[in-house]
C-alpha positions in Angstrom: 0.1 0.4 -0.2 3.0 2.2 0.8 4.4 1.6 -2.9 1.6 2.5 -4.4 0.7 5.5 -2.5 4.4 6.9 -3.1 3.7 6.0 -6.9 0.5 7.6 -7.0 2.4 11.0 -5.2 5.3 10.8 -7.7 3.5 10.1 -10.6 1.1 13.5 -9.1 4.0 15.5 -9.0 6.3 14.1 -12.2 3.2 16.0 -14.1 3.9 19.5 -12.7 7.4 20.4 -13.5 6.3 24.4 -13.5 9.1 26.2 -11.0 11.5 23.3 -10.5 13.4 26.5 -12.2 13.9 28.2 -8.4 17.8 29.6 -8.0 20.7 29.1 -10.6 22.3 27.2 -8.6 19.2 24.2 -7.4 16.5 23.8 -5.9 17.8 24.3 -1.7 16.1 24.1 1.2 17.0 25.5 4.8 20.4 24.5 6.7 19.2 24.0 9.5 21.1 21.0 10.5 24.2 21.6 9.3 24.3 25.1 11.5 22.7 23.0 14.1 25.8 20.8 14.4 27.5 23.8 14.2 26.7 26.1 16.7 23.7 24.9 18.8 24.3 20.9 18.8 22.1 18.2 17.2 18.5 19.2 17.7 17.0 16.0 17.4 17.6 12.9 19.2 18.0 9.7 17.0 14.8 8.6 15.5 15.3 4.1 14.5 14.8 4.1 11.1 12.9 1.5 9.3 14.5 0.1 5.8 13.3 2.0 3.5 13.1 1.1 -0.9 14.7 2.5 -3.9 11.6 4.8 -5.9 11.6 4.7 -9.4 11.4 8.9 -10.6 12.0 8.7 -14.0 12.9 6.1 -16.2 16.9 4.8 -15.3 16.6 7.2 -12.3 15.6 6.2 -7.9 15.6 7.4 -4.7 17.7 5.4 -2.0 18.9 6.4 1.2 22.4 7.4 1.1 25.8 4.8 1.9 28.9 6.1 3.7 30.2 6.1 0.0 28.5 8.8 -1.6 29.1 11.5 1.7 32.1 13.0 -0.4 29.4 13.7 -3.0 26.5 14.7 -1.3 28.8 17.3 0.2 29.9 18.2 -2.9 26.5 18.5 -4.3 25.2 20.6 -1.7 27.9 22.9 -1.6 27.0 23.8 -5.3 23.2 24.2 -4.9 24.0 26.1 -2.2 26.0 28.4 -4.4 23.0 30.4 -4.9 23.4 32.0 -1.2 26.5 33.5 -2.0 24.9 37.3 -1.8 24.4 36.6 2.3 26.6 34.3 3.7 30.3 33.2 2.3 31.3 29.5 2.7 30.9 26.1 2.4 27.6 24.6 3.3 28.2 21.8 4.5 32.1 19.6 5.2 32.5 15.4 4.8 32.5 15.6 8.0 29.3 16.7 8.5 27.4 14.9 6.6 29.2 11.4 7.9 27.5 12.8 11.2 24.4 13.2 9.8 23.7 9.8 8.1 24.0 8.5 11.0 21.8 10.7 13.2 19.5 10.6 10.5 19.1 9.8 6.7 20.0 11.6 3.0 17.6 9.8 0.2 19.7 10.6 -2.8 18.6 10.7 -6.9 21.5 8.6 -8.8 20.8 8.6 -12.9 20.7 5.2 -15.1 23.5 4.1 -16.7 23.7 6.8 -19.4 24.4 9.3 -17.0 27.7 10.0 -15.6 26.8 12.6 -13.4 26.5 10.3 -10.5 24.3 11.9 -7.5 22.0 14.3 -9.2 19.8 15.0 -6.7 19.7 15.0 -2.1 17.4 15.8 0.7 17.8 14.7 4.2 15.5 14.0 6.8 15.4 13.3 10.3 12.5 11.7 12.5 11.9 12.2 16.4 8.0 11.1 17.9 5.4 12.5 15.7 7.9 14.5 13.5 10.0 14.8 10.8 12.6 17.0 9.6 13.6 17.4 5.5 16.0 20.4 5.0 19.8 20.2 2.7 17.2 19.8 0.1 20.0 20.0 -2.7 19.6 19.2 -7.3 22.9 19.3 -9.5 22.5 22.4 -11.6 23.1 20.1 -15.1 19.3 18.6 -13.9 17.1 21.4 -12.8 14.0 20.9 -14.8 13.3 17.3 -13.8 11.0 17.5 -10.7 13.9 15.4 -8.8 13.3 18.1 -5.5 9.3 17.8 -5.5 10.0 14.1 -5.8 12.4 13.8 -3.3 9.8 15.9 -0.9 7.6 13.4 -1.1 10.2 10.0 -1.0 11.2 12.1 2.3 8.3 12.9 3.3 6.8 8.6 3.2 10.1 7.8 5.1 8.6 9.9 8.3 5.4 8.7 7.7 7.0 4.0 7.8 8.7 6.2 11.0 6.1 6.9 12.9 5.9 10.7 11.7 3.0 12.4 11.7 4.1 16.2 10.6 7.6 17.2 8.5 8.9 20.3 9.5 11.6 23.2 7.8 13.3 25.9 7.9 14.2 28.1 4.7 16.5 32.0 5.4 14.1 34.2 4.8 15.7 36.3 1.5 14.9 32.6 -0.2 11.9 34.9 -1.8 11.5 31.4 -3.8 10.9 28.8 -1.6 8.4 29.9 0.4 5.6 29.6 -3.4 8.0 26.2 -3.7 7.0 24.4 -0.5 3.4 25.3 -0.4 2.4 24.4 -3.3 4.2 21.0 -2.1 1.2 21.6 1.1 3.6 23.3 3.4 2.5 26.1 5.7 4.1 29.6 7.5 4.5 28.9 11.5 6.6 31.3 12.3 9.4 32.3 12.5 13.4 31.7 14.5 16.8 33.9 14.4 19.8 33.2 12.0 22.3 32.0 13.8 24.2 35.4 15.9 27.5 34.3 15.3 27.2 33.1 11.5 28.6 36.3 9.9 26.3 37.6 6.9 26.0 39.8 4.8 22.2 40.9 4.5 20.0 40.4 7.8 18.7 37.0 8.0 16.6 35.2 9.7 14.6 31.3 9.7 10.8 31.1 8.3 9.4 27.7 9.9 7.2 25.5 7.6 5.4 22.9 8.4 2.9 19.8 6.8 0.4 17.0 8.5 1.6 13.5 7.1 -2.1 11.8 7.5 
């Protein structure tokens, strides 16, 4: 039943490609967990993870859980995608060490191309579950794979993983300066629930804060 449900979800998302070109650097989500590791410590206790199958997102492409062998490629992909935020914050978004920590505290889901695609991992998302709530972040799509629906399909896969883990809600944070992101997530069923400060010890070129968004997974 779960496989059928996500298959239907992915098909719906595949029919709606409008708005996928969110930014030149790729479709991205708030770096809450990276910020949390750097400045606040991990926000959630580890949740027992249940197996997740690989889901086909197009001919030759599938969503699968990341492995430790993917760490370097995931870090490179995220840093490339988050180049779009250089107008307000400098530096890489994540290190290989931080990716390794996140793989052990939650789960990265990745999309890799088919045999004809030499690029390897084309998109990724991080999801972590705690009690009845999940967190989604670091959604990143390679610039060369824009307008294929990969971002939307990874969000759907992350939500299905959270449901299987017993979560009833999914939360995310986005930086208010990324004005293209609230409409993107609103179309996927998310709604604004408040705001929170950007870490004071992270230098930024412009004033900014986080926008909180949530979605019921029922």
